[in-house]
KESE-581614 format. One record per residue (C-alpha): residue in one letter; x, y, z; residue number from 1. Coordinates in steps of 0.2 Angstrom, whole numbers, plus 5000, padded with zeros to 4 digits. Example, Ala and Ser with C-alpha at 12.3 -4.5 7.8 and 13.67 -1.06 7.14 Angstrom:
# residues 2
<pt><residu>A</residu><X>5062</X><Y>4978</Y><Z>5039</Z><num>1</num></pt>
<pt><residu>S</residu><X>5068</X><Y>4995</Y><Z>5036</Z><num>2</num></pt>
END
This chain:
# residues 266
<pt><residu>X</residu><X>5016</X><Y>5062</Y><Z>4954</Z><num>1</num></pt>
<pt><residu>X</residu><X>5014</X><Y>5081</Y><Z>4959</Z><num>2</num></pt>
<pt><residu>X</residu><X>5028</X><Y>5093</Y><Z>4964</Z><num>3</num></pt>
<pt><residu>X</residu><X>5025</X><Y>5111</Y><Z>4971</Z><num>4</num></pt>
<pt><residu>X</residu><X>5034</X><Y>5124</Y><Z>4981</Z><num>5</num></pt>
<pt><residu>X</residu><X>5028</X><Y>5136</Y><Z>4994</Z><num>6</num></pt>
<pt><residu>X</residu><X>5041</X><Y>5149</Y><Z>4988</Z><num>7</num></pt>
<pt><residu>X</residu><X>5031</X><Y>5152</Y><Z>4972</Z><num>8</num></pt>
<pt><residu>X</residu><X>5016</X><Y>5159</Y><Z>4981</Z><num>9</num></pt>
<pt><residu>X</residu><X>5012</X><Y>5178</Y><Z>4985</Z><num>10</num></pt>
<pt><residu>X</residu><X>5019</X><Y>5181</Y><Z>5003</Z><num>11</num></pt>
<pt><residu>X</residu><X>5004</X><Y>5192</Y><Z>5007</Z><num>12</num></pt>
<pt><residu>X</residu><X>4991</X><Y>5181</Y><Z>4999</Z><num>13</num></pt>
<pt><residu>X</residu><X>4978</X><Y>5172</Y><Z>5011</Z><num>14</num></pt>
<pt><residu>X</residu><X>4971</X><Y>5161</Y><Z>4998</Z><num>15</num></pt>
<pt><residu>X</residu><X>4974</X><Y>5142</Y><Z>5000</Z><num>16</num></pt>
<pt><residu>X</residu><X>4983</X><Y>5134</Y><Z>4985</Z><num>17</num></pt>
<pt><residu>X</residu><X>4973</X><Y>5119</Y><Z>4978</Z><num>18</num></pt>
<pt><residu>X</residu><X>4979</X><Y>5105</Y><Z>4967</Z><num>19</num></pt>
<pt><residu>X</residu><X>4968</X><Y>5091</Y><Z>4959</Z><num>20</num></pt>
<pt><residu>X</residu><X>4975</X><Y>5073</Y><Z>4958</Z><num>21</num></pt>
<pt><residu>X</residu><X>4966</X><Y>5061</Y><Z>4946</Z><num>22</num></pt>
<pt><residu>X</residu><X>4975</X><Y>5045</Y><Z>4949</Z><num>23</num></pt>
<pt><residu>X</residu><X>4970</X><Y>5031</Y><Z>4961</Z><num>24</num></pt>
<pt><residu>X</residu><X>4988</X><Y>5031</Y><Z>4968</Z><num>25</num></pt>
<pt><residu>X</residu><X>5002</X><Y>5043</Y><Z>4967</Z><num>26</num></pt>
<pt><residu>X</residu><X>5013</X><Y>5055</Y><Z>4977</Z><num>27</num></pt>
<pt><residu>X</residu><X>5015</X><Y>5073</Y><Z>4981</Z><num>28</num></pt>
<pt><residu>X</residu><X>5030</X><Y>5083</Y><Z>4986</Z><num>29</num></pt>
<pt><residu>X</residu><X>5027</X><Y>5100</Y><Z>4994</Z><num>30</num></pt>
<pt><residu>X</residu><X>5044</X><Y>5109</Y><Z>4995</Z><num>31</num></pt>
<pt><residu>X</residu><X>5047</X><Y>5124</Y><Z>5007</Z><num>32</num></pt>
<pt><residu>X</residu><X>5029</X><Y>5122</Y><Z>5014</Z><num>33</num></pt>
<pt><residu>X</residu><X>5021</X><Y>5139</Y><Z>5019</Z><num>34</num></pt>
<pt><residu>X</residu><X>5003</X><Y>5143</Y><Z>5023</Z><num>35</num></pt>
<pt><residu>X</residu><X>4991</X><Y>5129</Y><Z>5017</Z><num>36</num></pt>
<pt><residu>X</residu><X>4988</X><Y>5117</Y><Z>5003</Z><num>37</num></pt>
<pt><residu>X</residu><X>4972</X><Y>5108</Y><Z>4998</Z><num>38</num></pt>
<pt><residu>X</residu><X>4974</X><Y>5092</Y><Z>4989</Z><num>39</num></pt>
<pt><residu>X</residu><X>4958</X><Y>5085</Y><Z>4980</Z><num>40</num></pt>
<pt><residu>X</residu><X>4959</X><Y>5067</Y><Z>4975</Z><num>41</num></pt>
<pt><residu>X</residu><X>4947</X><Y>5065</Y><Z>4961</Z><num>42</num></pt>
<pt><residu>X</residu><X>4950</X><Y>5048</Y><Z>4952</Z><num>43</num></pt>
<pt><residu>X</residu><X>4944</X><Y>5046</Y><Z>4935</Z><num>44</num></pt>
<pt><residu>X</residu><X>4933</X><Y>5031</Y><Z>4938</Z><num>45</num></pt>
<pt><residu>X</residu><X>4916</X><Y>5025</Y><Z>4931</Z><num>46</num></pt>
<pt><residu>X</residu><X>4911</X><Y>5018</Y><Z>4947</Z><num>47</num></pt>
<pt><residu>X</residu><X>4914</X><Y>5022</Y><Z>4965</Z><num>48</num></pt>
<pt><residu>X</residu><X>4922</X><Y>5006</Y><Z>4973</Z><num>49</num></pt>
<pt><residu>X</residu><X>4937</X><Y>5015</Y><Z>4981</Z><num>50</num></pt>
<pt><residu>X</residu><X>4931</X><Y>5019</Y><Z>4998</Z><num>51</num></pt>
<pt><residu>X</residu><X>4947</X><Y>5019</Y><Z>5008</Z><num>52</num></pt>
<pt><residu>X</residu><X>4962</X><Y>5031</Y><Z>5007</Z><num>53</num></pt>
<pt><residu>X</residu><X>4979</X><Y>5027</Y><Z>5014</Z><num>54</num></pt>
<pt><residu>X</residu><X>4993</X><Y>5039</Y><Z>5016</Z><num>55</num></pt>
<pt><residu>X</residu><X>5012</X><Y>5035</Y><Z>5019</Z><num>56</num></pt>
<pt><residu>X</residu><X>5023</X><Y>5050</Y><Z>5024</Z><num>57</num></pt>
<pt><residu>X</residu><X>5040</X><Y>5050</Y><Z>5017</Z><num>58</num></pt>
<pt><residu>X</residu><X>5054</X><Y>5046</Y><Z>5030</Z><num>59</num></pt>
<pt><residu>X</residu><X>5060</X><Y>5065</Y><Z>5029</Z><num>60</num></pt>
<pt><residu>X</residu><X>5042</X><Y>5072</Y><Z>5030</Z><num>61</num></pt>
<pt><residu>X</residu><X>5044</X><Y>5089</Y><Z>5038</Z><num>62</num></pt>
<pt><residu>X</residu><X>5035</X><Y>5106</Y><Z>5038</Z><num>63</num></pt>
<pt><residu>X</residu><X>5017</X><Y>5102</Y><Z>5038</Z><num>64</num></pt>
<pt><residu>X</residu><X>5002</X><Y>5091</Y><Z>5045</Z><num>65</num></pt>
<pt><residu>X</residu><X>4989</X><Y>5082</Y><Z>5035</Z><num>66</num></pt>
<pt><residu>X</residu><X>4971</X><Y>5083</Y><Z>5038</Z><num>67</num></pt>
<pt><residu>X</residu><X>4955</X><Y>5076</Y><Z>5029</Z><num>68</num></pt>
<pt><residu>X</residu><X>4940</X><Y>5086</Y><Z>5026</Z><num>69</num></pt>
<pt><residu>X</residu><X>4923</X><Y>5079</Y><Z>5032</Z><num>70</num></pt>
<pt><residu>X</residu><X>4907</X><Y>5089</Y><Z>5032</Z><num>71</num></pt>
<pt><residu>X</residu><X>4917</X><Y>5105</Y><Z>5033</Z><num>72</num></pt>
<pt><residu>X</residu><X>4928</X><Y>5100</Y><Z>5047</Z><num>73</num></pt>
<pt><residu>X</residu><X>4946</X><Y>5095</Y><Z>5047</Z><num>74</num></pt>
<pt><residu>X</residu><X>4952</X><Y>5079</Y><Z>5055</Z><num>75</num></pt>
<pt><residu>X</residu><X>4970</X><Y>5076</Y><Z>5059</Z><num>76</num></pt>
<pt><residu>X</residu><X>4978</X><Y>5061</Y><Z>5049</Z><num>77</num></pt>
<pt><residu>X</residu><X>4997</X><Y>5064</Y><Z>5050</Z><num>78</num></pt>
<pt><residu>X</residu><X>5005</X><Y>5077</Y><Z>5062</Z><num>79</num></pt>
<pt><residu>X</residu><X>5022</X><Y>5083</Y><Z>5058</Z><num>80</num></pt>
<pt><residu>X</residu><X>5030</X><Y>5075</Y><Z>5073</Z><num>81</num></pt>
<pt><residu>X</residu><X>5022</X><Y>5058</Y><Z>5069</Z><num>82</num></pt>
<pt><residu>X</residu><X>5026</X><Y>5059</Y><Z>5051</Z><num>83</num></pt>
<pt><residu>X</residu><X>5044</X><Y>5063</Y><Z>5054</Z><num>84</num></pt>
<pt><residu>X</residu><X>5046</X><Y>5049</Y><Z>5067</Z><num>85</num></pt>
<pt><residu>X</residu><X>5035</X><Y>5035</Y><Z>5062</Z><num>86</num></pt>
<pt><residu>X</residu><X>5031</X><Y>5037</Y><Z>5043</Z><num>87</num></pt>
<pt><residu>X</residu><X>5019</X><Y>5023</Y><Z>5045</Z><num>88</num></pt>
<pt><residu>X</residu><X>5003</X><Y>5021</Y><Z>5034</Z><num>89</num></pt>
<pt><residu>X</residu><X>4987</X><Y>5029</Y><Z>5040</Z><num>90</num></pt>
<pt><residu>X</residu><X>4971</X><Y>5024</Y><Z>5032</Z><num>91</num></pt>
<pt><residu>X</residu><X>4953</X><Y>5031</Y><Z>5033</Z><num>92</num></pt>
<pt><residu>X</residu><X>4936</X><Y>5029</Y><Z>5025</Z><num>93</num></pt>
<pt><residu>X</residu><X>4931</X><Y>5040</Y><Z>5011</Z><num>94</num></pt>
<pt><residu>X</residu><X>4914</X><Y>5046</Y><Z>5014</Z><num>95</num></pt>
<pt><residu>X</residu><X>4913</X><Y>5052</Y><Z>4996</Z><num>96</num></pt>
<pt><residu>X</residu><X>4924</X><Y>5041</Y><Z>4985</Z><num>97</num></pt>
<pt><residu>X</residu><X>4923</X><Y>5052</Y><Z>4970</Z><num>98</num></pt>
<pt><residu>X</residu><X>4931</X><Y>5067</Y><Z>4979</Z><num>99</num></pt>
<pt><residu>X</residu><X>4942</X><Y>5066</Y><Z>4994</Z><num>100</num></pt>
<pt><residu>X</residu><X>4950</X><Y>5082</Y><Z>5000</Z><num>101</num></pt>
<pt><residu>X</residu><X>4966</X><Y>5083</Y><Z>5010</Z><num>102</num></pt>
<pt><residu>X</residu><X>4972</X><Y>5099</Y><Z>5019</Z><num>103</num></pt>
<pt><residu>X</residu><X>4990</X><Y>5102</Y><Z>5022</Z><num>104</num></pt>
<pt><residu>X</residu><X>4994</X><Y>5115</Y><Z>5035</Z><num>105</num></pt>
<pt><residu>X</residu><X>5012</X><Y>5121</Y><Z>5035</Z><num>106</num></pt>
<pt><residu>X</residu><X>5020</X><Y>5122</Y><Z>5052</Z><num>107</num></pt>
<pt><residu>X</residu><X>5026</X><Y>5140</Y><Z>5058</Z><num>108</num></pt>
<pt><residu>X</residu><X>5044</X><Y>5140</Y><Z>5054</Z><num>109</num></pt>
<pt><residu>X</residu><X>5057</X><Y>5154</Y><Z>5054</Z><num>110</num></pt>
<pt><residu>X</residu><X>5068</X><Y>5144</Y><Z>5042</Z><num>111</num></pt>
<pt><residu>X</residu><X>5059</X><Y>5133</Y><Z>5030</Z><num>112</num></pt>
<pt><residu>X</residu><X>5075</X><Y>5128</Y><Z>5020</Z><num>113</num></pt>
<pt><residu>X</residu><X>5077</X><Y>5110</Y><Z>5016</Z><num>114</num></pt>
<pt><residu>X</residu><X>5059</X><Y>5106</Y><Z>5023</Z><num>115</num></pt>
<pt><residu>X</residu><X>5048</X><Y>5095</Y><Z>5012</Z><num>116</num></pt>
<pt><residu>X</residu><X>5031</X><Y>5088</Y><Z>5016</Z><num>117</num></pt>
<pt><residu>X</residu><X>5031</X><Y>5072</Y><Z>5005</Z><num>118</num></pt>
<pt><residu>X</residu><X>5019</X><Y>5058</Y><Z>5005</Z><num>119</num></pt>
<pt><residu>X</residu><X>5012</X><Y>5044</Y><Z>4994</Z><num>120</num></pt>
<pt><residu>X</residu><X>4993</X><Y>5040</Y><Z>4993</Z><num>121</num></pt>
<pt><residu>X</residu><X>4982</X><Y>5025</Y><Z>4988</Z><num>122</num></pt>
<pt><residu>X</residu><X>4964</X><Y>5023</Y><Z>4985</Z><num>123</num></pt>
<pt><residu>X</residu><X>4958</X><Y>5005</Y><Z>4990</Z><num>124</num></pt>
<pt><residu>X</residu><X>4943</X><Y>4996</Y><Z>4985</Z><num>125</num></pt>
<pt><residu>X</residu><X>4932</X><Y>4991</Y><Z>4999</Z><num>126</num></pt>
<pt><residu>X</residu><X>4933</X><Y>4973</Y><Z>4993</Z><num>127</num></pt>
<pt><residu>X</residu><X>4950</X><Y>4971</Y><Z>5001</Z><num>128</num></pt>
<pt><residu>X</residu><X>4946</X><Y>4980</Y><Z>5018</Z><num>129</num></pt>
<pt><residu>X</residu><X>4940</X><Y>4973</Y><Z>5034</Z><num>130</num></pt>
<pt><residu>X</residu><X>4932</X><Y>4988</Y><Z>5041</Z><num>131</num></pt>
<pt><residu>X</residu><X>4929</X><Y>5007</Y><Z>5039</Z><num>132</num></pt>
<pt><residu>X</residu><X>4944</X><Y>5014</Y><Z>5048</Z><num>133</num></pt>
<pt><residu>X</residu><X>4962</X><Y>5008</Y><Z>5048</Z><num>134</num></pt>
<pt><residu>X</residu><X>4978</X><Y>5014</Y><Z>5056</Z><num>135</num></pt>
<pt><residu>X</residu><X>4990</X><Y>5002</Y><Z>5048</Z><num>136</num></pt>
<pt><residu>X</residu><X>4991</X><Y>4995</Y><Z>5030</Z><num>137</num></pt>
<pt><residu>X</residu><X>4993</X><Y>4977</Y><Z>5038</Z><num>138</num></pt>
<pt><residu>X</residu><X>4975</X><Y>4978</Y><Z>5043</Z><num>139</num></pt>
<pt><residu>X</residu><X>4969</X><Y>4982</Y><Z>5025</Z><num>140</num></pt>
<pt><residu>X</residu><X>4978</X><Y>4967</Y><Z>5017</Z><num>141</num></pt>
<pt><residu>X</residu><X>4984</X><Y>4953</Y><Z>5028</Z><num>142</num></pt>
<pt><residu>X</residu><X>4974</X><Y>4938</Y><Z>5031</Z><num>143</num></pt>
<pt><residu>X</residu><X>4978</X><Y>4926</Y><Z>5045</Z><num>144</num></pt>
<pt><residu>X</residu><X>4968</X><Y>4911</Y><Z>5039</Z><num>145</num></pt>
<pt><residu>X</residu><X>4970</X><Y>4898</Y><Z>5025</Z><num>146</num></pt>
<pt><residu>X</residu><X>4961</X><Y>4904</Y><Z>5009</Z><num>147</num></pt>
<pt><residu>X</residu><X>4947</X><Y>4894</Y><Z>5003</Z><num>148</num></pt>
<pt><residu>X</residu><X>4948</X><Y>4886</Y><Z>4986</Z><num>149</num></pt>
<pt><residu>X</residu><X>4938</X><Y>4900</Y><Z>4977</Z><num>150</num></pt>
<pt><residu>X</residu><X>4948</X><Y>4913</Y><Z>4985</Z><num>151</num></pt>
<pt><residu>X</residu><X>4964</X><Y>4905</Y><Z>4980</Z><num>152</num></pt>
<pt><residu>X</residu><X>4958</X><Y>4903</Y><Z>4962</Z><num>153</num></pt>
<pt><residu>X</residu><X>4954</X><Y>4921</Y><Z>4961</Z><num>154</num></pt>
<pt><residu>X</residu><X>4970</X><Y>4926</Y><Z>4970</Z><num>155</num></pt>
<pt><residu>X</residu><X>4981</X><Y>4919</Y><Z>4955</Z><num>156</num></pt>
<pt><residu>X</residu><X>4970</X><Y>4929</Y><Z>4943</Z><num>157</num></pt>
<pt><residu>X</residu><X>4970</X><Y>4946</Y><Z>4952</Z><num>158</num></pt>
<pt><residu>X</residu><X>4985</X><Y>4948</Y><Z>4963</Z><num>159</num></pt>
<pt><residu>X</residu><X>4999</X><Y>4960</Y><Z>4960</Z><num>160</num></pt>
<pt><residu>X</residu><X>5011</X><Y>4946</Y><Z>4962</Z><num>161</num></pt>
<pt><residu>X</residu><X>5011</X><Y>4927</Y><Z>4961</Z><num>162</num></pt>
<pt><residu>X</residu><X>5028</X><Y>4918</Y><Z>4964</Z><num>163</num></pt>
<pt><residu>X</residu><X>5033</X><Y>4900</Y><Z>4968</Z><num>164</num></pt>
<pt><residu>X</residu><X>5046</X><Y>4899</Y><Z>4981</Z><num>165</num></pt>
<pt><residu>X</residu><X>5052</X><Y>4894</Y><Z>4999</Z><num>166</num></pt>
<pt><residu>X</residu><X>5054</X><Y>4903</Y><Z>5015</Z><num>167</num></pt>
<pt><residu>X</residu><X>5072</X><Y>4908</Y><Z>5019</Z><num>168</num></pt>
<pt><residu>X</residu><X>5069</X><Y>4917</Y><Z>5035</Z><num>169</num></pt>
<pt><residu>X</residu><X>5055</X><Y>4926</Y><Z>5045</Z><num>170</num></pt>
<pt><residu>X</residu><X>5058</X><Y>4941</Y><Z>5055</Z><num>171</num></pt>
<pt><residu>X</residu><X>5046</X><Y>4950</Y><Z>5067</Z><num>172</num></pt>
<pt><residu>X</residu><X>5044</X><Y>4968</Y><Z>5072</Z><num>173</num></pt>
<pt><residu>X</residu><X>5033</X><Y>4968</Y><Z>5088</Z><num>174</num></pt>
<pt><residu>X</residu><X>5033</X><Y>4988</Y><Z>5089</Z><num>175</num></pt>
<pt><residu>X</residu><X>5024</X><Y>4989</Y><Z>5072</Z><num>176</num></pt>
<pt><residu>X</residu><X>5015</X><Y>4973</Y><Z>5073</Z><num>177</num></pt>
<pt><residu>X</residu><X>5022</X><Y>4966</Y><Z>5057</Z><num>178</num></pt>
<pt><residu>X</residu><X>5032</X><Y>4951</Y><Z>5051</Z><num>179</num></pt>
<pt><residu>X</residu><X>5043</X><Y>4950</Y><Z>5036</Z><num>180</num></pt>
<pt><residu>X</residu><X>5045</X><Y>4934</Y><Z>5026</Z><num>181</num></pt>
<pt><residu>X</residu><X>5061</X><Y>4933</Y><Z>5016</Z><num>182</num></pt>
<pt><residu>X</residu><X>5057</X><Y>4922</Y><Z>5001</Z><num>183</num></pt>
<pt><residu>X</residu><X>5069</X><Y>4912</Y><Z>4989</Z><num>184</num></pt>
<pt><residu>X</residu><X>5060</X><Y>4913</Y><Z>4973</Z><num>185</num></pt>
<pt><residu>X</residu><X>5060</X><Y>4898</Y><Z>4960</Z><num>186</num></pt>
<pt><residu>X</residu><X>5048</X><Y>4906</Y><Z>4947</Z><num>187</num></pt>
<pt><residu>X</residu><X>5040</X><Y>4923</Y><Z>4946</Z><num>188</num></pt>
<pt><residu>X</residu><X>5023</X><Y>4921</Y><Z>4937</Z><num>189</num></pt>
<pt><residu>X</residu><X>5018</X><Y>4939</Y><Z>4939</Z><num>190</num></pt>
<pt><residu>X</residu><X>5023</X><Y>4955</Y><Z>4948</Z><num>191</num></pt>
<pt><residu>X</residu><X>5017</X><Y>4973</Y><Z>4946</Z><num>192</num></pt>
<pt><residu>X</residu><X>5034</X><Y>4981</Y><Z>4951</Z><num>193</num></pt>
<pt><residu>X</residu><X>5051</X><Y>4974</Y><Z>4954</Z><num>194</num></pt>
<pt><residu>X</residu><X>5048</X><Y>4968</Y><Z>4972</Z><num>195</num></pt>
<pt><residu>X</residu><X>5057</X><Y>4951</Y><Z>4968</Z><num>196</num></pt>
<pt><residu>X</residu><X>5074</X><Y>4953</Y><Z>4960</Z><num>197</num></pt>
<pt><residu>X</residu><X>5088</X><Y>4943</Y><Z>4955</Z><num>198</num></pt>
<pt><residu>X</residu><X>5104</X><Y>4944</Y><Z>4964</Z><num>199</num></pt>
<pt><residu>X</residu><X>5119</X><Y>4948</Y><Z>4952</Z><num>200</num></pt>
<pt><residu>X</residu><X>5132</X><Y>4939</Y><Z>4962</Z><num>201</num></pt>
<pt><residu>X</residu><X>5122</X><Y>4922</Y><Z>4966</Z><num>202</num></pt>
<pt><residu>X</residu><X>5109</X><Y>4923</Y><Z>4952</Z><num>203</num></pt>
<pt><residu>X</residu><X>5096</X><Y>4919</Y><Z>4965</Z><num>204</num></pt>
<pt><residu>X</residu><X>5079</X><Y>4927</Y><Z>4965</Z><num>205</num></pt>
<pt><residu>X</residu><X>5073</X><Y>4934</Y><Z>4981</Z><num>206</num></pt>
<pt><residu>X</residu><X>5060</X><Y>4946</Y><Z>4989</Z><num>207</num></pt>
<pt><residu>X</residu><X>5052</X><Y>4952</Y><Z>5005</Z><num>208</num></pt>
<pt><residu>X</residu><X>5034</X><Y>4950</Y><Z>5009</Z><num>209</num></pt>
<pt><residu>X</residu><X>5025</X><Y>4958</Y><Z>5024</Z><num>210</num></pt>
<pt><residu>X</residu><X>5011</X><Y>4952</Y><Z>5034</Z><num>211</num></pt>
<pt><residu>X</residu><X>5003</X><Y>4954</Y><Z>5052</Z><num>212</num></pt>
<pt><residu>X</residu><X>5013</X><Y>4949</Y><Z>5067</Z><num>213</num></pt>
<pt><residu>X</residu><X>4997</X><Y>4941</Y><Z>5074</Z><num>214</num></pt>
<pt><residu>X</residu><X>4997</X><Y>4929</Y><Z>5059</Z><num>215</num></pt>
<pt><residu>X</residu><X>5011</X><Y>4921</Y><Z>5068</Z><num>216</num></pt>
<pt><residu>X</residu><X>5020</X><Y>4916</Y><Z>5051</Z><num>217</num></pt>
<pt><residu>X</residu><X>5034</X><Y>4903</Y><Z>5054</Z><num>218</num></pt>
<pt><residu>X</residu><X>5048</X><Y>4897</Y><Z>5044</Z><num>219</num></pt>
<pt><residu>X</residu><X>5043</X><Y>4880</Y><Z>5035</Z><num>220</num></pt>
<pt><residu>X</residu><X>5050</X><Y>4869</Y><Z>5023</Z><num>221</num></pt>
<pt><residu>X</residu><X>5044</X><Y>4865</Y><Z>5005</Z><num>222</num></pt>
<pt><residu>X</residu><X>5038</X><Y>4876</Y><Z>4991</Z><num>223</num></pt>
<pt><residu>X</residu><X>5023</X><Y>4888</Y><Z>4992</Z><num>224</num></pt>
<pt><residu>X</residu><X>5014</X><Y>4899</Y><Z>4980</Z><num>225</num></pt>
<pt><residu>X</residu><X>5014</X><Y>4917</Y><Z>4987</Z><num>226</num></pt>
<pt><residu>X</residu><X>5001</X><Y>4929</Y><Z>4981</Z><num>227</num></pt>
<pt><residu>X</residu><X>4996</X><Y>4946</Y><Z>4987</Z><num>228</num></pt>
<pt><residu>X</residu><X>4996</X><Y>4964</Y><Z>4983</Z><num>229</num></pt>
<pt><residu>X</residu><X>5008</X><Y>4979</Y><Z>4983</Z><num>230</num></pt>
<pt><residu>X</residu><X>5006</X><Y>4994</Y><Z>4993</Z><num>231</num></pt>
<pt><residu>X</residu><X>5018</X><Y>5009</Y><Z>4993</Z><num>232</num></pt>
<pt><residu>X</residu><X>5032</X><Y>4998</Y><Z>4985</Z><num>233</num></pt>
<pt><residu>X</residu><X>5030</X><Y>4984</Y><Z>4997</Z><num>234</num></pt>
<pt><residu>X</residu><X>5023</X><Y>4966</Y><Z>4995</Z><num>235</num></pt>
<pt><residu>X</residu><X>5009</X><Y>4961</Y><Z>5007</Z><num>236</num></pt>
<pt><residu>X</residu><X>5004</X><Y>4943</Y><Z>5009</Z><num>237</num></pt>
<pt><residu>X</residu><X>4987</X><Y>4936</Y><Z>5003</Z><num>238</num></pt>
<pt><residu>X</residu><X>4985</X><Y>4918</Y><Z>4999</Z><num>239</num></pt>
<pt><residu>X</residu><X>5000</X><Y>4907</Y><Z>5002</Z><num>240</num></pt>
<pt><residu>X</residu><X>4996</X><Y>4888</Y><Z>5000</Z><num>241</num></pt>
<pt><residu>X</residu><X>5009</X><Y>4875</Y><Z>4998</Z><num>242</num></pt>
<pt><residu>X</residu><X>5012</X><Y>4873</Y><Z>4980</Z><num>243</num></pt>
<pt><residu>X</residu><X>5007</X><Y>4855</Y><Z>4979</Z><num>244</num></pt>
<pt><residu>X</residu><X>4990</X><Y>4859</Y><Z>4987</Z><num>245</num></pt>
<pt><residu>X</residu><X>4988</X><Y>4874</Y><Z>4974</Z><num>246</num></pt>
<pt><residu>X</residu><X>4991</X><Y>4862</Y><Z>4960</Z><num>247</num></pt>
<pt><residu>X</residu><X>4978</X><Y>4850</Y><Z>4966</Z><num>248</num></pt>
<pt><residu>X</residu><X>4965</X><Y>4864</Y><Z>4968</Z><num>249</num></pt>
<pt><residu>X</residu><X>4969</X><Y>4872</Y><Z>4951</Z><num>250</num></pt>
<pt><residu>X</residu><X>4970</X><Y>4856</Y><Z>4941</Z><num>251</num></pt>
<pt><residu>X</residu><X>4953</X><Y>4850</Y><Z>4948</Z><num>252</num></pt>
<pt><residu>X</residu><X>4945</X><Y>4866</Y><Z>4944</Z><num>253</num></pt>
<pt><residu>X</residu><X>4952</X><Y>4866</Y><Z>4927</Z><num>254</num></pt>
<pt><residu>X</residu><X>4945</X><Y>4849</Y><Z>4923</Z><num>255</num></pt>
<pt><residu>X</residu><X>4928</X><Y>4855</Y><Z>4929</Z><num>256</num></pt>
<pt><residu>X</residu><X>4930</X><Y>4871</Y><Z>4919</Z><num>257</num></pt>
<pt><residu>X</residu><X>4928</X><Y>4881</Y><Z>4935</Z><num>258</num></pt>
<pt><residu>X</residu><X>4945</X><Y>4890</Y><Z>4934</Z><num>259</num></pt>
<pt><residu>X</residu><X>4942</X><Y>4909</Y><Z>4933</Z><num>260</num></pt>
<pt><residu>X</residu><X>4958</X><Y>4912</Y><Z>4923</Z><num>261</num></pt>
<pt><residu>X</residu><X>4971</X><Y>4902</Y><Z>4914</Z><num>262</num></pt>
<pt><residu>X</residu><X>4987</X><Y>4900</Y><Z>4924</Z><num>263</num></pt>
<pt><residu>X</residu><X>5003</X><Y>4896</Y><Z>4915</Z><num>264</num></pt>
<pt><residu>X</residu><X>5011</X><Y>4881</Y><Z>4925</Z><num>265</num></pt>
<pt><residu>X</residu><X>5026</X><Y>4877</Y><Z>4915</Z><num>266</num></pt>
END
């Protein structure tokens, strides 16, 4: 997390302020943006697997546009108008994973009060991406096909969340090409953050999981094992087999000693 203000800069200085962020995910808030800010993402990694950068502007993003530097040139990622109106996730390939430079150009304003250019960022591994360039986070994470047994066994080991539950409802957002699955949760095996929470009144555990509209997710009966990863505080669907099918696959793999990790069933 990084917080800065344009008011602290020398008004006559033509130098571009620069900040270095060392984490693979985080957020930046630039209050009262003036002139320009260069943000260098330099994650402390022993390897360079992170090849995709995703940015999500805050809903009140104002006062600047975001560019990515490539070979000495600036390429627009988020314009001020787009950020303020859509605040969708934008993703792009990182040509040099060890060092990604973003350039925030403040918009000319007579009154900069109450303006703040705020965004979240994530560096993603190329293992979870389907191509070099992306416009929506859904394209990075969602899968529209049943997982193979090996994929499923790996999913329960490495996913950000693993829950057993049933589908309460499915809503579709055709404008943003996404679907949202309302899940009634019977058991939370793992979750990175508090995506799935218990309702104080009813005592029921619930959570929302996103996926692509083109996956054509429908409400179905029975229990499922929902797995997936979290991005920008939202759960994105990975493998989601029926629970009885998962049990069959896991127990068969365990008998052969082929399960990549132990999964607590009880």
